[in-house]
SEMARFI-886818 format. One record per residue (C-alpha): residue in one letter; y, x, z. Coordinates in nm, 2 decimals, padded with zeros to 4 digits. Layout:
# SEMARFI-886818
["A" [Y X Z]]
...
***
This chain:
# SEMARFI-886818
["M" [12.54 21.35 08.72]]
["N" [12.30 21.18 08.98]]
["A" [12.43 21.30 09.30]]
["S" [12.07 21.14 09.44]]
["K" [11.92 21.40 09.18]]
["P" [12.06 21.78 09.26]]
["L" [12.08 22.00 08.99]]
["E" [11.79 22.32 08.94]]
["V" [12.01 22.61 08.99]]
["V" [11.79 22.99 08.99]]
["V" [12.02 23.29 09.09]]
["V" [11.81 23.59 09.01]]
["M" [11.84 23.92 09.18]]
["F" [11.80 24.26 09.06]]
["D" [11.71 24.61 09.25]]
["G" [12.05 24.85 09.29]]
["G" [12.35 24.63 09.20]]
["F" [12.61 24.43 09.48]]
["S" [12.43 24.14 09.67]]
["S" [12.72 23.93 09.67]]
["T" [12.70 23.83 09.31]]
["A" [12.36 23.67 09.44]]
["V" [12.45 23.57 09.74]]
["A" [12.79 23.39 09.66]]
["P" [12.66 23.17 09.43]]
["L" [12.42 23.07 09.63]]
["E" [12.64 22.97 09.93]]
["V" [12.89 22.80 09.65]]
["F" [12.57 22.58 09.52]]
["F" [12.45 22.53 09.84]]
["A" [12.78 22.39 09.97]]
["A" [12.86 22.13 09.70]]
["G" [12.84 21.82 09.85]]
["L" [12.72 21.88 10.17]]
["L" [12.95 22.11 10.35]]
["W" [13.26 21.92 10.32]]
["N" [13.05 21.59 10.39]]
["R" [12.88 21.76 10.70]]
["L" [13.27 21.89 10.84]]
["H" [13.41 21.52 10.79]]
["G" [13.10 21.37 10.95]]
["E" [13.00 21.20 10.66]]
["P" [12.66 21.16 10.46]]
["E" [12.53 21.49 10.30]]
["Q" [12.46 21.42 09.90]]
["P" [12.39 21.83 09.80]]
["R" [12.48 21.82 09.43]]
["F" [12.20 22.14 09.35]]
["H" [11.87 22.23 09.45]]
["V" [11.88 22.63 09.47]]
["R" [11.67 22.88 09.47]]
["S" [11.64 23.24 09.42]]
["A" [11.41 23.47 09.23]]
["S" [11.36 23.78 09.12]]
["V" [11.16 23.89 08.79]]
["D" [10.80 23.94 08.96]]
["G" [10.89 23.78 09.33]]
["R" [10.91 24.10 09.54]]
["P" [11.23 24.17 09.74]]
["V" [11.50 24.39 09.59]]
["T" [11.76 24.57 09.70]]
["S" [12.16 24.65 09.66]]
["I" [12.34 24.98 09.58]]
["Y" [12.39 24.99 09.94]]
["G" [12.06 24.90 10.10]]
["L" [12.04 24.56 10.16]]
["G" [11.72 24.38 10.15]]
["L" [11.71 24.02 09.99]]
["T" [11.38 23.85 10.01]]
["P" [11.38 23.59 09.65]]
["Q" [11.19 23.25 09.73]]
["C" [11.00 23.30 09.41]]
["A" [10.90 23.49 09.05]]
["I" [11.09 23.37 08.73]]
["D" [10.74 23.24 08.60]]
["E" [10.69 22.99 08.92]]
["V" [11.05 22.88 08.81]]
["G" [10.97 22.57 08.55]]
["D" [11.28 22.41 08.40]]
["A" [11.62 22.47 08.54]]
["D" [11.99 22.33 08.48]]
["L" [12.13 22.65 08.54]]
["I" [12.00 23.06 08.55]]
["L" [12.24 23.29 08.68]]
["L" [12.18 23.64 08.63]]
["T" [12.32 23.86 08.89]]
["S" [12.43 24.25 08.93]]
["P" [12.15 24.52 08.83]]
["H" [12.19 24.87 08.85]]
["Q" [12.46 25.04 08.58]]
["N" [12.12 25.22 08.41]]
["A" [11.86 24.92 08.44]]
["Y" [11.93 24.69 08.15]]
["E" [11.72 24.81 07.87]]
["G" [11.49 24.88 08.09]]
["I" [11.45 24.55 08.25]]
["A" [11.46 24.43 07.88]]
["R" [11.20 24.64 07.79]]
["K" [10.98 24.62 08.06]]
["T" [10.96 24.24 08.21]]
["S" [10.92 23.90 08.12]]
["L" [11.29 23.84 08.14]]
["M" [11.41 23.84 07.78]]
["P" [11.11 23.60 07.65]]
["W" [11.21 23.38 07.97]]
["L" [11.54 23.37 07.94]]
["R" [11.56 23.27 07.59]]
["G" [11.30 22.99 07.67]]
["S" [11.46 22.88 07.91]]
["H" [11.79 22.82 07.72]]
["E" [11.62 22.66 07.41]]
["R" [11.53 22.40 07.65]]
["G" [11.87 22.34 07.76]]
["S" [11.89 22.54 08.09]]
["L" [12.32 22.68 08.10]]
["V" [12.25 23.05 08.13]]
["G" [12.48 23.32 08.30]]
["G" [12.56 23.65 08.40]]
["V" [12.80 23.79 08.68]]
["C" [12.95 24.15 08.64]]
["S" [12.69 24.42 08.49]]
["G" [12.46 24.11 08.51]]
["V" [12.63 24.01 08.12]]
["A" [12.45 24.24 08.00]]
["L" [12.13 24.14 08.05]]
["V" [12.22 23.80 07.85]]
["A" [12.33 24.04 07.61]]
["E" [12.01 24.22 07.60]]
["S" [11.84 23.91 07.53]]
["G" [12.03 23.88 07.19]]
["L" [12.19 23.50 07.36]]
["L" [12.56 23.63 07.33]]
["D" [12.55 23.78 06.96]]
["G" [12.87 23.61 06.76]]
["H" [13.00 23.44 07.14]]
["S" [13.22 23.48 07.36]]
["A" [13.18 23.64 07.68]]
["T" [13.35 23.86 08.00]]
["T" [13.23 24.14 08.25]]
["H" [13.39 24.42 08.48]]
["W" [13.69 24.52 08.31]]
["A" [13.57 24.87 08.39]]
["L" [13.27 24.78 08.13]]
["A" [13.42 24.65 07.89]]
["N" [13.44 24.94 07.62]]
["L" [13.09 25.06 07.71]]
["F" [12.95 24.73 07.66]]
["R" [13.17 24.67 07.32]]
["E" [13.01 24.97 07.18]]
["R" [12.66 24.90 07.30]]
["Y" [12.68 24.54 07.23]]
["P" [12.90 24.47 06.91]]
["A" [12.78 24.16 06.80]]
["V" [12.92 23.99 07.14]]
["R" [13.29 23.92 07.14]]
["W" [13.39 24.00 07.46]]
["Q" [13.72 23.89 07.61]]
["A" [13.71 24.15 07.93]]
["E" [14.08 23.99 08.03]]
["R" [13.93 23.66 08.14]]
["I" [13.77 23.63 08.46]]
["V" [13.52 23.32 08.35]]
["T" [13.41 23.19 07.96]]
["E" [13.17 22.93 07.85]]
["D" [13.07 22.97 07.49]]
["S" [12.76 22.78 07.36]]
["G" [12.57 22.72 07.67]]
["I" [12.63 23.05 07.82]]
["V" [12.92 23.13 08.08]]
["C" [12.99 23.50 08.22]]
["A" [13.20 23.64 08.50]]
["G" [13.41 23.95 08.53]]
["G" [13.38 24.15 08.87]]
["M" [13.16 24.10 09.15]]
["Y" [13.33 23.88 09.30]]
["S" [13.41 23.67 09.05]]
["S" [13.06 23.50 09.11]]
["I" [13.29 23.28 09.32]]
["D" [13.50 23.18 09.01]]
["L" [13.23 23.12 08.78]]
["S" [13.02 22.91 09.11]]
["L" [13.33 22.67 09.12]]
["Y" [13.38 22.66 08.75]]
["L" [13.04 22.57 08.71]]
["V" [13.05 22.30 09.02]]
["E" [13.34 22.14 08.85]]
["R" [13.25 22.11 08.51]]
["L" [12.86 22.01 08.67]]
["C" [12.99 21.77 08.94]]
["G" [13.38 21.69 08.88]]
["H" [13.71 21.82 09.01]]
["E" [13.71 21.68 09.32]]
["I" [13.35 21.80 09.43]]
["A" [13.46 22.16 09.32]]
["L" [13.81 22.08 09.54]]
["Q" [13.62 21.99 09.84]]
["C" [13.37 22.30 09.81]]
["A" [13.64 22.55 09.76]]
["K" [13.82 22.39 10.09]]
["S" [13.54 22.42 10.30]]
["L" [13.48 22.71 10.19]]
["V" [13.83 22.80 10.24]]
["V" [13.86 23.00 09.87]]
["S" [14.08 22.97 09.60]]
["L" [13.99 22.72 09.25]]
["P" [13.92 22.96 09.00]]
["R" [14.13 23.20 08.89]]
["H" [14.15 23.30 08.45]]
["L" [14.25 23.64 08.42]]
["Q" [14.09 24.00 08.57]]
["S" [14.40 24.17 08.35]]
["G" [14.59 24.20 08.70]]
["Y" [14.31 24.38 08.89]]
["G" [14.20 24.69 08.68]]
["V" [14.33 25.00 08.51]]
["V" [14.21 24.92 08.19]]
["P" [14.19 25.24 07.98]]
["L" [14.50 25.24 07.70]]
["S" [14.27 25.39 07.43]]
["R" [13.95 25.40 07.34]]
["P" [13.84 25.81 07.32]]
["H" [13.87 25.94 06.99]]
["R" [13.90 26.27 06.79]]
["D" [14.21 26.22 06.61]]
["E" [14.43 26.55 06.75]]
["R" [14.76 26.40 06.61]]
["I" [14.75 26.09 06.70]]
["K" [14.66 26.27 07.06]]
["Q" [15.01 26.40 07.03]]
["A" [15.17 26.12 06.96]]
["E" [15.06 25.91 07.27]]
["Q" [15.15 26.23 07.46]]
["L" [15.52 26.20 07.26]]
["I" [15.51 25.80 07.38]]
["Q" [15.35 25.86 07.72]]
["G" [15.65 26.07 07.80]]
["R" [15.94 25.87 07.70]]
["F" [15.79 25.50 07.78]]
["D" [16.06 25.37 07.99]]
["R" [16.38 25.50 07.75]]
["R" [16.56 25.20 07.56]]
["D" [16.56 25.39 07.21]]
["V" [16.19 25.48 07.18]]
["S" [16.12 25.50 06.79]]
["M" [15.80 25.55 06.63]]
["E" [16.02 25.70 06.34]]
["D" [16.11 25.95 06.58]]
["V" [15.71 25.99 06.71]]
["A" [15.62 26.04 06.33]]
["E" [15.90 26.27 06.20]]
["Q" [15.81 26.51 06.53]]
["L" [15.43 26.51 06.39]]
["A" [15.52 26.53 06.03]]
["M" [15.42 26.20 05.95]]
["S" [15.51 25.88 05.76]]
["P" [15.55 25.59 05.96]]
["R" [15.30 25.39 05.78]]
["N" [15.07 25.68 05.83]]
["L" [15.08 25.71 06.19]]
["L" [15.07 25.33 06.24]]
["R" [14.75 25.31 06.06]]
["R" [14.61 25.60 06.24]]
["F" [14.69 25.53 06.56]]
["K" [14.52 25.18 06.51]]
["A" [14.20 25.32 06.39]]
["A" [14.20 25.61 06.67]]
["T" [14.32 25.40 06.99]]
["G" [14.22 25.02 06.90]]
["H" [14.64 24.96 06.91]]
["L" [14.95 24.95 06.69]]
["P" [15.18 25.23 06.86]]
["G" [15.39 24.93 07.02]]
["E" [15.11 24.77 07.17]]
["Y" [15.06 25.09 07.32]]
["L" [15.41 25.12 07.44]]
["Q" [15.41 24.80 07.58]]
["L" [15.07 24.88 07.80]]
["L" [15.23 25.19 07.90]]
["R" [15.52 24.96 08.02]]
["I" [15.31 24.74 08.27]]
["S" [15.10 24.98 08.37]]
["A" [15.39 25.17 08.52]]
["A" [15.58 24.83 08.62]]
["K" [15.24 24.75 08.81]]
["G" [15.22 25.07 09.00]]
["L" [15.60 24.99 09.10]]
["L" [15.49 24.61 09.23]]
["E" [15.19 24.77 09.42]]
["S" [15.41 24.99 09.61]]
["G" [15.76 24.93 09.68]]
["R" [15.99 24.59 09.69]]
["A" [16.23 24.69 09.45]]
["P" [16.38 24.35 09.26]]
["V" [16.22 24.27 08.98]]
["Q" [16.55 24.32 08.74]]
["K" [16.54 24.72 08.89]]
["V" [16.14 24.71 08.79]]
["A" [16.19 24.59 08.47]]
["E" [16.48 24.85 08.40]]
["S" [16.26 25.12 08.54]]
["V" [15.99 25.12 08.25]]
["G" [16.26 25.01 07.99]]
["Y" [16.34 24.64 07.95]]
["D" [16.68 24.53 07.97]]
["D" [16.58 24.14 07.94]]
["V" [16.43 24.05 08.28]]
["A" [16.35 23.75 08.10]]
["F" [16.16 23.91 07.82]]
["F" [15.96 24.14 08.06]]
["R" [15.85 23.85 08.29]]
["N" [15.73 23.70 08.03]]
["L" [15.56 24.00 07.86]]
["F" [15.40 24.07 08.25]]
["K" [15.26 23.74 08.26]]
["R" [15.09 23.75 07.92]]
["H" [14.92 24.11 08.00]]
["T" [14.86 24.04 08.37]]
["G" [14.82 23.64 08.39]]
["M" [15.06 23.67 08.68]]
["T" [15.44 23.67 08.72]]
["P" [15.56 24.03 08.85]]
["A" [15.67 23.80 09.17]]
["D" [15.30 23.64 09.21]]
["Y" [15.12 24.00 09.09]]
["R" [15.37 24.20 09.40]]
["E" [15.27 23.92 09.64]]
["R" [14.88 23.97 09.58]]
["F" [14.91 24.33 09.55]]
["G" [15.17 24.45 09.70]]
["P" [15.30 24.64 10.02]]
["L" [15.17 24.45 10.34]]
["T" [15.45 24.26 10.53]]
["L" [15.30 24.07 10.81]]
["D" [15.53 23.85 11.04]]
["R" [15.48 23.96 11.39]]
["G" [15.58 23.63 11.58]]
["A" [15.39 23.43 11.35]]
["L" [15.08 23.68 11.48]]
["G" [15.18 23.61 11.84]]
["M" [15.35 23.99 11.83]]
["E" [15.65 24.08 12.02]]
["Q" [15.88 24.32 11.88]]
["V" [15.83 24.64 12.12]]
["S" [16.20 24.78 12.16]]
***
């Protein structure tokens, strides 16, 4: 990229969403090449020209009443290097797609070479356009099952915080808009500019997984009563070392092979995978609420081999058990470091 010619970024805002999905990208892209230089007394070299837009150019109001005034309407944008759709109200996707000019504008911009992205529920608007069909995408972990049903042609990877596929980028939850923005700064301007931008804003470089942040439903809704009974049996004994799917099948008067087939069809998981998810979910709760050693946590959820448990936990959450507790566990502060002396 030629630093003397900033890239054109357009952040499109909608009513009823979370304003952070708009404000955070605007500030990250604005800061790239500018804030670090300003703080160090160096010549400013802004890497992006950033504009905010709404579909019709009118102000939008967030879900909690904060008003945001865009700089333009989408039909005033012209060519853009990057278009980022922020979070709309969760029930607004289809109405926006049918009643506004957003879809043809978005498709046309992508055909002309614009990178296109969505944040959180804004990914649904990219999916409505058809641009995500056959491609990978992520969204907020709590919306993943809904979007899988609504947009089955999309390859959903809801465990990811950021995805990119064929010129389309997506981010998970609201504040992952920061991760997506920094990812794009690095992709378009290089690691050094992204690192300077992150340091000047006092944020971390992009995270990779959001699976540690949410309690994703273990299984999708289904009507197989026998498999619901199987789920209850597994849930009642998940912490035992000797959990046997053969025993579960026998109690339900099913063959093990039939149990595997029906369990997978109903829940989307094999019974063994379902058991692992239960155990990881229970381990997360123990790590969030207490300071027990990792060995003890592993034993409490049915694993004697702590190394195996650590590897399994990291595979599911993107963090080691110790890292997870550091991020989500009980808050412990050094009172002396805070200038607070213990009063006896």
